[in-house]
C-alpha positions as CSV (number, residue, x, y, z in Angstrom):
1,M,-113.0,43.7,-7.5
2,I,-113.4,41.0,-4.6
3,F,-115.7,43.7,-3.4
4,H,-117.7,44.6,-6.0
5,I,-118.5,40.7,-6.8
6,F,-119.5,40.2,-2.8
7,I,-121.9,43.4,-3.7
8,F,-123.4,41.4,-6.5
9,I,-123.9,38.0,-4.8
10,V,-125.7,40.0,-1.7
11,S,-127.4,41.8,-3.7
12,C,-128.9,38.8,-5.7
13,I,-129.5,36.8,-2.5
14,L,-131.7,40.2,-1.1
15,L,-133.7,40.6,-4.3
16,F,-134.5,36.6,-3.5
17,I,-135.4,37.0,0.0
18,S,-137.6,40.5,-0.4
19,C,-139.2,38.9,-3.4
20,N,-139.9,35.8,-1.3
21,W,-141.3,38.4,1.5
22,L,-143.3,40.4,-1.2
23,I,-145.0,37.7,-3.2
24,S,-146.0,35.6,-0.1
25,S,-147.8,38.9,1.5
26,L,-149.0,39.8,-1.8
27,L,-150.9,36.2,-2.1
28,R,-152.3,36.1,1.4
29,M,-154.1,39.7,0.4
30,A,-155.0,38.6,-2.9
31,K,-157.3,36.2,-1.3
32,F,-159.5,38.7,-0.6
33,L,-160.1,39.7,-4.3
34,G,-161.7,36.4,-5.5
35,W,-159.4,36.0,-8.5
36,R,-158.8,33.1,-10.5
37,E,-155.2,31.9,-10.2
38,F,-154.0,32.7,-13.5
39,V,-155.0,36.5,-12.9
40,V,-154.0,36.4,-9.1
41,A,-150.2,34.8,-10.5
42,F,-150.4,37.3,-13.0
43,F,-151.0,40.6,-11.2
44,I,-149.7,39.7,-7.2
45,M,-146.7,36.9,-8.2
46,A,-145.6,38.5,-11.5
47,I,-145.9,42.2,-10.3
48,A,-144.1,41.3,-7.3
49,G,-141.3,39.4,-9.2
50,T,-141.3,42.1,-11.7
51,I,-140.3,44.6,-8.9
52,P,-136.7,44.0,-9.1
53,N,-136.9,44.4,-12.7
54,L,-138.2,48.0,-12.1
55,F,-136.0,48.9,-9.7
56,V,-133.0,48.0,-11.8
57,G,-134.6,49.6,-14.4
58,I,-134.9,53.0,-12.9
59,S,-131.7,52.6,-11.2
60,S,-130.0,52.0,-14.2
61,A,-132.1,54.7,-16.6
62,I,-131.3,57.7,-13.7
63,H,-127.7,56.6,-13.7
64,N,-127.9,56.9,-17.6
65,V,-126.9,53.3,-18.5
66,P,-130.5,52.0,-19.5
67,Q,-129.0,49.5,-21.8
68,I,-128.2,47.1,-18.4
69,S,-132.3,47.3,-18.2
70,L,-132.9,46.4,-21.7
71,G,-130.3,43.5,-21.1
72,D,-131.8,42.3,-18.0
73,I,-135.5,42.3,-19.8
74,V,-134.4,40.5,-23.3
75,G,-132.4,38.0,-20.8
76,G,-135.5,37.4,-18.5
77,N,-137.9,36.9,-21.5
78,L,-135.5,34.5,-22.6
79,I,-135.3,32.8,-19.0
80,D,-139.1,32.9,-18.8
81,L,-139.5,31.0,-22.3
82,T,-137.1,28.4,-22.3
83,L,-135.5,27.8,-18.4
84,V,-138.6,28.9,-16.2
85,A,-141.2,27.1,-18.8
86,A,-139.0,23.9,-18.9
87,L,-138.3,23.3,-15.4
88,A,-142.5,24.1,-14.7
89,A,-143.0,21.3,-17.2
90,I,-140.0,18.8,-15.9
91,F,-141.0,19.0,-12.0
92,A,-144.9,18.9,-12.9
93,G,-145.0,16.0,-15.0
94,A,-146.3,18.6,-18.5
95,L,-147.4,22.5,-18.5
96,P,-151.2,22.2,-19.4
97,A,-152.6,25.4,-21.5
98,K,-156.1,24.2,-22.5
99,S,-158.0,27.2,-21.7
100,K,-159.1,29.7,-24.5
101,M,-157.8,32.6,-22.4
102,I,-154.6,31.3,-21.4
103,Q,-154.0,30.6,-26.0
104,T,-155.1,33.9,-26.1
105,S,-152.8,35.6,-23.6
106,A,-149.7,33.1,-24.7
107,I,-150.1,35.0,-28.4
108,F,-150.2,38.4,-27.0
109,T,-147.3,37.6,-24.8
110,I,-145.3,36.6,-27.5
111,V,-145.8,39.4,-29.6
112,V,-145.1,41.4,-26.6
113,A,-141.7,39.6,-25.9
114,V,-140.5,40.6,-29.2
115,L,-141.9,43.8,-29.7
116,P,-138.9,45.9,-28.4
117,M,-136.7,44.0,-31.0
118,L,-138.4,45.4,-33.7
119,L,-138.9,49.1,-32.1
120,I,-135.5,49.3,-31.5
121,L,-134.0,48.4,-35.1
122,D,-133.2,52.2,-35.4
123,G,-130.9,51.7,-32.5
124,V,-132.9,53.5,-30.1
125,L,-135.7,52.7,-27.8
126,G,-136.9,56.4,-27.3
127,R,-139.9,57.9,-25.4
128,G,-142.6,57.5,-28.5
129,D,-141.6,53.5,-28.3
130,G,-141.9,53.6,-24.3
131,I,-145.4,55.1,-24.7
132,V,-146.3,52.0,-26.9
133,L,-145.0,49.8,-24.7
134,I,-147.2,50.9,-22.1
135,L,-150.4,51.3,-24.1
136,C,-149.9,47.6,-24.5
137,F,-149.9,47.0,-21.1
138,F,-153.2,48.5,-20.3
139,L,-154.7,46.9,-23.6
140,Y,-153.7,43.5,-22.2
141,V,-155.5,44.7,-18.9
142,Y,-158.5,45.9,-20.6
143,W,-158.6,42.5,-22.6
144,L,-158.3,40.2,-19.4
145,F,-161.3,42.5,-17.3
146,S,-163.6,43.2,-20.1
147,K,-165.5,39.8,-19.2
148,K,-166.2,38.8,-15.8
149,E,-165.8,35.4,-16.7
150,R,-162.0,35.7,-17.4
151,F,-161.1,37.1,-13.8
152,T,-163.6,35.9,-11.5
153,K,-163.7,32.5,-9.3
154,I,-164.5,31.9,-5.7
155,Y,-161.0,31.7,-3.9
156,N,-160.9,29.2,-1.3
157,N,-159.7,30.7,1.7
158,Q,-159.6,30.2,5.8
159,E,-162.3,32.0,7.6
160,M,-160.4,34.7,10.1
161,A,-161.8,36.6,13.0
162,P,-162.1,40.2,11.7
163,A,-159.8,41.2,13.9
164,Q,-157.1,38.7,12.8
165,E,-158.1,40.2,9.0
166,I,-156.9,43.3,10.1
167,S,-153.8,42.5,12.3
168,S,-152.9,40.1,8.9
169,F,-153.4,42.6,6.3
170,F,-151.5,45.1,8.3
171,K,-148.6,42.5,8.9
172,D,-148.5,41.6,5.4
173,L,-148.6,45.4,4.5
174,G,-145.4,46.1,6.9
175,K,-143.3,42.9,4.8
176,I,-144.1,44.8,1.6
177,I,-142.9,48.3,2.3
178,L,-139.8,46.6,3.7
179,S,-139.1,44.3,1.4
180,M,-139.8,46.9,-1.3
181,I,-137.1,49.2,0.7
182,I,-134.7,46.1,0.4
183,L,-135.2,45.4,-2.9
184,L,-134.2,49.3,-3.7
185,L,-131.3,48.7,-1.9
186,A,-130.3,45.6,-3.9
187,A,-131.1,47.0,-7.1
188,E,-128.4,49.8,-6.8
189,G,-125.9,47.0,-5.6
190,V,-126.6,44.7,-9.1
191,V,-126.7,48.4,-11.1
192,N,-123.3,49.3,-9.5
193,A,-121.6,45.9,-9.7
194,A,-122.8,45.3,-13.1
195,S,-121.2,48.7,-14.4
196,F,-118.1,48.0,-12.6
197,F,-118.0,44.5,-14.7
198,A,-118.6,45.9,-17.8
199,G,-115.6,48.5,-17.4
200,N,-113.2,46.2,-16.1
201,F,-113.8,43.0,-18.3
202,N,-114.6,45.1,-21.4
203,L,-117.8,43.9,-21.3
204,S,-121.0,45.6,-22.9
205,L,-123.5,46.7,-20.6
206,G,-126.2,44.6,-22.8
207,L,-124.1,41.4,-22.2
208,V,-123.9,41.7,-18.6
209,G,-127.4,42.9,-18.7
210,I,-128.8,39.7,-20.4
211,L,-126.4,37.4,-19.0
212,F,-125.7,38.2,-15.3
213,V,-128.3,40.6,-13.9
214,S,-131.5,38.8,-16.0
215,F,-130.2,35.6,-14.2
216,G,-130.4,37.5,-10.8
217,N,-133.4,38.9,-11.0
218,A,-134.9,35.9,-12.4
219,L,-134.3,33.7,-9.2
220,P,-137.1,34.4,-7.2
221,E,-139.0,33.4,-10.3
222,I,-137.1,29.9,-10.7
223,Y,-138.1,29.4,-7.0
224,F,-141.4,29.7,-7.1
225,T,-142.0,28.1,-10.6
226,I,-140.5,24.7,-8.9
227,A,-142.5,25.5,-6.0
228,L,-145.7,25.5,-7.9
229,A,-144.8,23.1,-10.0
230,R,-144.7,20.2,-7.2
231,K,-147.7,21.5,-5.7
232,G,-149.4,21.1,-9.5
233,K,-150.5,25.1,-9.9
234,N,-150.5,24.8,-13.5
235,W,-152.8,27.6,-13.9
236,M,-150.2,30.1,-11.4
237,I,-147.2,29.2,-13.4
238,L,-148.9,30.1,-16.4
239,G,-150.0,33.6,-15.0
240,N,-146.5,33.9,-13.1
241,L,-144.7,33.0,-16.7
242,M,-146.8,35.0,-18.8
243,G,-147.2,38.1,-16.4
244,S,-143.4,38.4,-16.1
245,I,-142.8,38.4,-19.8
246,I,-145.7,40.8,-20.1
247,I,-145.4,43.6,-17.4
248,P,-141.2,44.2,-17.6
249,V,-141.3,44.1,-21.4
250,T,-144.1,46.7,-21.8
251,L,-144.6,48.6,-18.2
252,V,-141.2,48.6,-17.1
253,L,-139.5,49.0,-20.3
254,G,-141.9,51.6,-21.4
255,I,-140.9,53.7,-18.2
256,V,-137.2,53.1,-18.4
257,A,-137.4,54.7,-21.9
258,L,-139.2,57.2,-21.0
259,I,-136.8,58.4,-18.3
260,C,-133.9,57.9,-20.4
261,P,-133.7,56.5,-24.2
262,I,-131.9,53.4,-24.8
263,Q,-129.4,54.0,-27.2
264,I,-127.8,50.6,-28.3
265,I,-123.6,51.3,-29.0
266,H,-122.9,47.5,-28.8
267,F,-125.7,46.0,-30.6
268,S,-123.4,42.2,-30.7
269,P,-125.1,41.0,-27.5
270,F,-128.2,42.4,-28.2
271,A,-128.3,41.0,-31.8
272,I,-127.8,37.4,-30.3
273,G,-130.2,38.1,-27.9
274,R,-133.3,39.3,-30.4
275,F,-132.1,35.9,-32.8
276,F,-132.4,33.4,-29.9
277,L,-135.7,35.4,-28.1
278,I,-137.4,35.0,-31.5
279,I,-136.7,31.6,-32.0
280,A,-137.4,30.6,-28.4
281,A,-140.7,32.7,-29.0
282,M,-141.6,30.7,-32.1
283,F,-140.9,27.1,-30.0
284,F,-142.9,28.5,-27.1
285,L,-146.0,29.5,-28.8
286,M,-145.5,26.1,-31.1
287,F,-145.4,23.9,-28.0
288,I,-148.6,25.7,-26.6
289,R,-150.7,25.5,-29.3
290,T,-150.0,21.8,-30.8
291,D,-150.6,19.6,-27.8
292,R,-151.6,22.4,-26.1
293,Q,-149.2,21.8,-23.4
294,I,-145.6,21.9,-22.8
295,T,-144.1,18.1,-22.5
296,R,-140.9,17.3,-20.9
297,K,-139.5,16.4,-23.9
298,E,-140.5,19.7,-25.0
299,A,-138.9,21.2,-21.7
300,L,-135.7,19.3,-22.1
301,F,-135.2,21.0,-26.1
302,L,-136.1,24.6,-24.3
303,L,-133.2,24.0,-21.7
304,A,-131.0,22.6,-24.2
305,F,-131.6,25.6,-25.8
306,Y,-130.9,28.2,-23.0
307,I,-127.8,27.0,-22.8
308,L,-126.9,27.1,-26.5
309,F,-128.0,30.7,-25.9
310,I,-125.6,31.3,-23.3
311,I,-122.7,29.7,-25.1
312,S,-123.3,32.2,-27.8
313,E,-123.7,35.1,-25.9
314,L,-119.8,34.0,-24.3
315,Q,-118.5,33.3,-27.3
316,F,-119.5,36.1,-29.6
317,G,-121.5,38.7,-27.4
């Protein structure tokens, strides 16, 4: 018991540390691309932050317990739409979203967030559903890159000597490889510990994934959201936030479903998660669309909504 608790805690810490290395390295490499802050955050920070979800998903699918991955992503989406968005608005004073590209991306984000909950109404998220989810990801990428003004911008960067640039590139590449190895090991620890808790505490795999695995994977994202909010990087916050919803739901969950179709046996935690996810998505979209920002008062509401979700899952899940 104590050993598995220790493994779970250490694995979550390793996920946090390795993601920290990975995101900082990728962000430095992204300065050469000349992308907008939103796009950089979406593809660099969000993808790096999604790697734990991917490794947990692949590991859970290989171990024949893909419900952990589904719970992880459902719980992660709720955390993004409530806790992460709330913390960003609180620390930044408000989270503005006035750009037309942001507004369109917000609509797509909400549709994608609830899509798996609709596809799994028959009790199975099969390989056909996985293909649909992956196609949604490439559809959004095509839309984003279909017009140059959506993603290009002169990215402020310090001039470096060619030798320094090459040295920095290979150092970051080495950090990325090392971080991914650590992430893979940490993901294995999370999946094994989660399976142990589910079996010994008579908890469903979905509940463990929704509450514990998702929060462990969200820790790096929460950390960087607060850091970006303090620096006033609102575009990067929104890119990271929306990317952290779109990429796991489409790409990661699609890959997991292709490896091992997800069959829901204990539907209660997912029913509660689906209800709260849909309501959270509606409020998030309403706040973004009305004032074109999330205010501190709205942030406090989202924070209270997440706490209510946790209580409901523990009570009824």
